[in-house]
N, C-alpha and C positions, 0 to 999 in steps of 0.2 A: 679780216684781221681785226683783232680787238686790242684796245689799249687799257692798261691798268696803271695804278700808282706804283704798285710793287708786284713783282713776280718772284716767288721762291721756287727755283727749278731744281730738278734732278734729285730731290730728297726722297727718302723712304717714309711715306705717310703711315701713321698708325691711327686708324679711326674706326667708325662703325662698320666700314666696308672691309676691314681686315688690314693687312699690311702690304704695301706695294709702292712702286715708283709712281710719282705724280707731281705735277707742278701746281702751285697755288697762285691764283690771281686775286689781287686785293684792290678794292675801291672803297673810298669813304669809310675806311676802318673796318670793313666787313669783307668776308670771303665772297668773291664774285664768280670764281670759276675754279674747277678742279680738273686735272687731266693733262693731256699733252698740249702745252701752250707754246711750243717752239716757234710757231708762226706769228705769235703775238708780240706786242711791244709794251714797255713799261718805263716809267720814270727811273725806277731803280730795279735792277735784277740781281738777285743773290743766288749764287750757285751753291747748292747744298749737297753736292755729290759726296757720298760716304757718310752722310748724316741722317739721323731719324728725326722726323718732325711729328711732335706729339701735340694734341690739344693742350692749350695753356694750363699748366698745373695750378690748381686752386688749393691753397692751404687753409683749411676751414677751422683752425684754432691757433691764433697767435695772440700774444699780449704785448702790445707796443707801448704801454705804460703812460701814454699821454691822455689827459692832463695829470699833473701832480707828482709823477714819479719819473720825470724825464732825465734824471741823472742816470737811470738804467737804460732808457731807450726813449725814442719819440717816433711819431708817425713817419717822419722823413727817414731817420736812420734805420728803422725796422723794415720799411718798404725797400730801401736800398739793399739791405741784406737779402730781402726776398728776390728781387730781380737779378741780383748777382748769382743767385742759386737757381735761376730758371723758373721762378714762381711768378705767375702773371696776375694773381688775385688772392686776397686774403679775407677771412672773417676775423674781426678783432674783438676782444673780450671786454666786459664792462667793469672789471675791478680796478678802476682808476680812482683818482682823487680830484674832484668829486666823482662819485659813482655815476655810471651811465644808466640812470634809472628814470629820467624825466625827459620830456620833449626838449627842454632847454639844453640839457647836457648832451643829448643825442645830436641835436642840430648843431651845437658847437663843434662836435667832433667831425660831422660831415663837412662843415665849413673849413675846419683845420686840415682835413685830408685832401680836399678837392684841389687839383692842380699843384699839390705839394707832395703827396705820396707818389712814389715811382710806379706803383702797380695799382690796379683797380681794387676796390675794397667794399666791404660791408661791415657794419657794426652790430653786435648783439646788444640788446637792452637787458639789464639785470632784472629778474623777477624777485620781488620782495613781498613781505607782509603788507608794507605800506602802499605799494603802487599797484596792487592787484586790480583795483577798479579801473585803472587807466590802461592796462595791458592790451585790451582788444583794439584800442586805437594805436598805441605805441608800436605793436608788433607789425603793423601794416604801413608804417612810415617808409617812404622811399629810401632805399639804402640799408634797411634793417634786415639782418640775417635771421632774426627771430628772438626768442626769449632764452636767456641763459640762467639756470638756477644752480646755486651751490648748496648741496645738501650737507657738505662737509668742507673743511679747509678754506673757510673765508672768515671775515670779521664783520662786525656791525650788522647793518640791516641787509647786507647782501647774502647773509647766511640764512637759509630756510631749512632747518634740520628736522622739522616736525611734519608728520603725515598730513595734518589738517592744512598746514600752510602750502604744501606741495599740491594737495588736492584742489585747494582754492585757485591756485595759479592755473592748473590744468583745466579746470572748469571754465575759467575766464577766457582762455585763448583758443584760437582755431588752427594756428600753424604748428609745425613740429617744434618742440622745445628741447634744448640741449641741457644736459645735466652733468655736473661733477658729482659722481655717486660714491660717496664714502659716508658711513654712519657716524655722525658727529657725537652722538651719545656714547658709542663704543670708544671713539677716540678719546673722549674726556676720561672715561673709566680706565683706559689703558696707558695713560700718560706716564705712569710709574715705570713702564717697560723701556722708556728711553734711557739709554746709557750715556751719561755726559762724556763727550769727547769721542764717541763711537758711532759714526753715521751708519754702520752696518746694522744697528739696532732700529733704524728707521722702518724697514719692512717688518720688523717684529711688532713694533707699536701699531703701525698701519697694516695690520695683518690681512691675508686674503679674506678672512671672515668679515672684516670691517667693510670691504668693498662688496662682497657677495650679499651680505645682509641688506645693505642699502639698495642694491640693484633689485633684489627681490621685492622690497617695499615699493620701489618706484614702478616696477612692472605691474604689481597689483593695483596701484593707483591709476596707471594708464588704462588697464582693463576696466576698472570701475568707472572711469570717466569717458572711456572711448576716445582717447586722445593719443596723438603720436609723440613718441619720445625718442631722443637721440642720446645714447649713453657714450660719454666721452672717455677717451684714453683708458680702454680696458687693460687691466694689468694682471688678471688671473685666468688660469685655464678653466676654473670652475664657472666663472661668469660666462665664458664662451659656450660651455655645455648648457648652462641654464638658458641663455638667451636664444639658443637654437630653437627652443620650443615656444618662443614669444616674438617671432619676427613679424607677426601681424601688427604689433604696436611699436616694436623697438628696432631702431637702426643703431649701428655699432661703429665706433671709431677706434682705430688703433694708431699707435705712434711708432716712428722709426726707432726710438730708444728702447721701447718695450720689446721690439722685435730684434734688437741688436745687442743690447747690454744684458748682463746677468749679475749674479751676486759678486763676482770678481771685480766689478766696477768700483765697489767701495774700497777695496784694497788699492786699486790703481788710481782712483780719482778722489777718494775721500768725500768731502761734502759737495764736491762738484758733480757727484752722481745723485745727490739728494733731490728728490722731486716728489710731487703728490699727484696721483698715487705712486708708490715707489717702484723702482726697478726691483724685480724679484729674481728668484733662482732660475736655472736653465729649464726646469720642468715647467714652470709657468710660461716662460718664453716659448717653449714648444707648444703649449696649449693655445697660446695666442696665434702662433703660426698655423695651427690646425684650423682655427677660425678663419684665417685668411684663405687657406686651401679649400675649405668646404663652403665658403661663401657667406658664413655668418657675419664676418666683418664686411662692412660696406665701404668705408672710406678711410683714408690716411689723413691725419693732421699732425703737425709738428709739435703742438703745445709749446711753441717758442715762448719761453718765460725768462727773460734775461734778468740777471742781478749782477752787481759789480763784484769784482774780486774781493773787495773788502767785506761785502755782505756774505759772500760764500766762505770766506776765510774765518768767520766766527766759529768758535768751538761748538760742535753739535750739543744740544739742539737749537742753539741761538742762531745757527747758520740758516740762511734763507733757502727755501725749496724752489727749484726750477732751473732750467738750463736753456741755452740757445738752441735753435733747431731749424728755423725757416730757410737758412742758406744751405743747410746740409741735407734737407729732406730728399732732394732729387739725387745727388750723388750717392748717398748711403743706400737708398732703395735701388738705384740702378746697379750698384755693386751686388745687391741681393739677386737682381735679375740675372746678372752675368754669372753668378754662382749657381744658378738653376733653382733658387728657392721660390721664385715666382716668375710668371711670364710677363713680358712687356705689356701685353694686352691687359693683364690683371692690374698692373701698375697704373695704366691709363684709366681703366675703369674706376679705380679707387681715388684718383686725383682730379678727374675732370667730369666724366660721364656720371659718376656716382654723386658728387656734390650737386650737379644739375638735377639729377633724378630725385634726390632727397629734399632739396630746398627750393626747387622751382626757379632756378636762376634763368633769367631771360637772355637768350642768344649767346650763351656761353656753355662750354663743356664738350663741344664737338668740332671737328674739322668738317664743315658742311657749308654749302652755299647759303647765305643769309645770316650766318652766325658771325659774331665778332671775330676779327682776325687776331685771336690770342693763340700764340704758338710757343711751345717750349722745344727748342732745337737742341739735340744732344748728340754727342759722339760716344757711341756704345763701346768703342774699342780704346778710348783714351784713358790712360792710367795717370792719376794725380794723387798727391798727398795733401790731405786737409791740414791747414795750418791756422793757428790762432791769429797770425799776422794778417791773414787774408779775410778774416771775419769782419764784415762791415757793421754788424751790430755795435751799438755804443758799449755794450758789455765787453767786447773784445776777446772773447774766448769761446771755445767749443769743447765738448767732451770728447770729440774725435780728433783732437790735435795729434798729428803724427800718424794718423791712420791712412793707409794707401787704399784707394778705391779704383775700380774700373767702371767707366761710365761717367760722363761729365757734361753738364749743361754748357753749351757754347753760344746760345742765343735766346733772348727773351723778347718776344714780340707782343705788345699790348695794343689792341685795336689797330693793327697795321703799323704801329710805330716800333722801330727797332730800338729797344731801350738798352739792352746789354748785348754786346757781341764780343766773343773771345775774351771775356774777362774785363772788358772796358765798358763804362757807362757812356753811351753815345747819344742819348736824348735827354732833354730836360724832363722834369717831373710833370706828368700829364694825367695822374690818377683821377678816376671818376667813380662815383658810387655805382655799385652793381644794381641791376634792376631785378625784381622778383615778381613772379606771376601773381601771387596773392596781393602784393602791394599795387600792381598795375590794376587789378580789379577794384581795389579800394579807391584808387584815384578816379576810376571811371564811374563809380557809384554816384 
């Protein structure tokens, strides 16, 4: 007879071994045993009969706005929204104030998140013209997810629109770098296409060609430098077709909103549907789904980018681009699973095994002995209606307000700690920086 700190019993596990009934025994925050543990004991036993236990969902693109923009969100409120939605870990972005582009600003965020965020975390460092010489050291700091580059849709030094600047960054680094891929020069030339007061002109201004041209430039630079790139939030069918021929260098992220919304969102939601790159028509949505079906798309990220209602209510184009998403990623995508648009195994691969595979996260992304006990426990049969009132983000709204979904997160387990259970926060904030294989090697050198 063995004894564990926690046993989750009678759940249906979805992991590298397929799907089947098994118990999970946890010690010291890690998975210690899998199988039939009916003869064993534990300090706490949770019966998961009728529930599916997934590897902890990792949302690899969120903007939690701290420091400098905390009227929209902060690390605590954003991570609370995450765990209430079944997300056990996040990669957070560098477009804060000040920008996360130096050792000092990065270390300050690590300190601000540790034991204050409700989930585990990693932070991107922004790649700029100014810090390119420091990037080889910065990208290997403990808790760093890698380098993030904005080729479009940013301001100040965080914007790197030129090929020479992008090439210099790629040559300097060794890890996979993430890119917002829109052509800034084309965006400047096309600003006249924005129609005041009409957010449906947003995808006209930020056309499919704006995205595709930037992605073609980026892939050419990746081949030229022999470096790995990660293209964020793909919004066009043409990019999916193009990237299928360049999987040797490029990994691909898709978002729930590009898989769910279409051009009718501008009529229903107005500026609340406005984001970069934009939600497009149903044909592009179908093209993105094709990339999910055929494996070109590697992972899912929410691109959680909260703004206040006041900021969203400005008349277009003064309205801010971005929407909340970290709390709704799991239920929206489980609804797609229940509708037959994707398998549960594919969802798991895109939210846990995929991030592990692409970014080399240590001890996360699988339900396996020796891995961190990060679990997302879901009820695939439960139908709920998403409501603004339930959103824990400081922004307080979701584009899916009033949408009924089937499939719901009921438990969020972070390193063996039950953080959320049945919609209630049940543990204090215990978030820790994620560890990465390339940073582990750096610390051992």
